[in-house]
C-alpha positions as CSV (number, residue, x, y, z in Angstrom):
1,M,137.9,148.8,144.8
2,S,141.3,147.1,145.2
3,S,142.6,148.7,142.0
4,A,141.9,152.2,143.5
5,A,143.8,151.2,146.7
6,R,146.8,149.8,144.7
7,S,146.9,152.9,142.6
8,A,147.0,155.1,145.7
9,L,149.7,152.9,147.2
10,A,151.7,153.1,144.0
11,Q,151.8,156.9,144.3
12,L,153.7,156.3,147.6
13,G,156.1,153.9,145.9
14,F,154.6,150.6,147.0
15,P,154.5,147.7,144.6
16,S,151.2,146.4,143.3
17,I,150.0,144.3,146.2
18,A,146.7,142.8,147.4
19,I,144.8,144.8,150.0
20,P,143.1,142.2,152.2
21,M,139.9,142.9,154.1
22,G,139.8,142.6,157.8
23,D,137.1,140.9,159.9
24,D,135.3,144.2,160.1
25,R,135.4,144.5,156.2
26,A,137.9,147.4,156.5
27,P,141.0,147.3,154.3
28,V,144.2,146.1,155.9
29,W,146.8,148.5,154.8
30,P,150.6,147.8,154.6
31,A,152.6,148.5,157.8
32,N,153.1,152.2,158.5
33,T,150.3,153.3,156.2
34,I,146.7,154.4,156.8
35,G,144.0,154.8,154.2
36,S,140.4,154.9,153.4
37,I,138.2,153.6,150.5
38,S,134.7,154.7,149.5
39,H,132.5,153.8,146.6
40,I,129.2,154.2,145.1
41,S,127.7,152.0,142.3
42,N,130.1,152.9,139.6
43,V,132.9,155.0,141.2
44,C,135.6,154.1,143.8
45,I,138.1,156.3,145.5
46,A,141.0,155.5,147.8
47,V,143.4,157.6,149.7
48,V,146.6,156.4,151.5
49,T,149.2,158.2,153.5
50,S,152.0,157.6,156.0
51,A,151.0,156.5,159.5
52,F,154.0,158.5,160.8
53,R,152.6,161.7,159.4
54,Y,148.9,161.3,160.2
55,R,146.8,159.5,162.7
56,A,143.7,159.1,160.5
57,I,142.5,159.8,157.0
58,G,139.1,159.4,155.5
59,V,137.1,159.7,152.3
60,D,133.4,159.3,151.7
61,M,131.2,159.4,148.6
62,E,127.5,159.8,148.5
63,Y,124.8,160.5,146.0
64,M,123.5,164.0,146.2
65,L,119.9,163.2,147.2
66,P,117.4,165.9,148.4
67,L,117.1,166.3,152.2
68,E,113.8,166.5,154.1
69,N,113.3,169.8,156.0
70,S,113.5,167.8,159.3
71,H,117.1,166.8,158.4
72,C,118.0,170.4,157.5
73,I,117.2,171.7,160.9
74,S,119.2,169.0,162.6
75,I,122.3,169.9,160.5
76,A,122.2,173.7,160.4
77,T,121.0,176.4,162.9
78,T,118.1,178.7,162.1
79,D,120.6,181.5,161.5
80,E,122.6,179.4,159.0
81,L,119.4,178.4,157.2
82,Y,118.4,182.1,157.0
83,H,121.7,182.9,155.3
84,V,121.0,180.4,152.6
85,N,117.5,182.0,152.0
86,G,115.6,179.2,153.8
87,T,116.2,176.7,151.0
88,P,119.6,175.3,151.8
89,D,121.7,173.8,149.1
90,L,122.6,170.2,149.9
91,K,126.3,170.9,149.2
92,I,126.2,173.8,151.8
93,L,124.5,171.6,154.4
94,K,127.1,168.8,153.8
95,I,129.9,171.3,154.3
96,I,128.3,172.5,157.6
97,F,127.9,168.9,158.7
98,N,131.4,167.9,157.8
99,E,132.9,171.0,159.6
100,R,131.1,170.1,162.8
101,S,132.1,166.4,162.7
102,S,135.8,166.9,161.9
103,F,138.3,166.4,164.6
């Protein structure tokens, strides 16, 4: 994971440095930067940007597992489900969920 973070920082001109982990297990980014790291078993991604330009940045990775019908109706409205022919694609539901949870 740290190599993805160092690579992201390098693209901003930072030297290769260690990214320590805080008490809450979150990465401790260099001063005036913010970032996010996510991983699954064999893939890791990191994003970093200037804290002067943005207040927050995030990235998340998940396996595309099937959703139960009970989860579908908690994410999308009946009308939205109708527009995807009653059998929603997981990618579409994740887009709907992410749009509603963005700030």
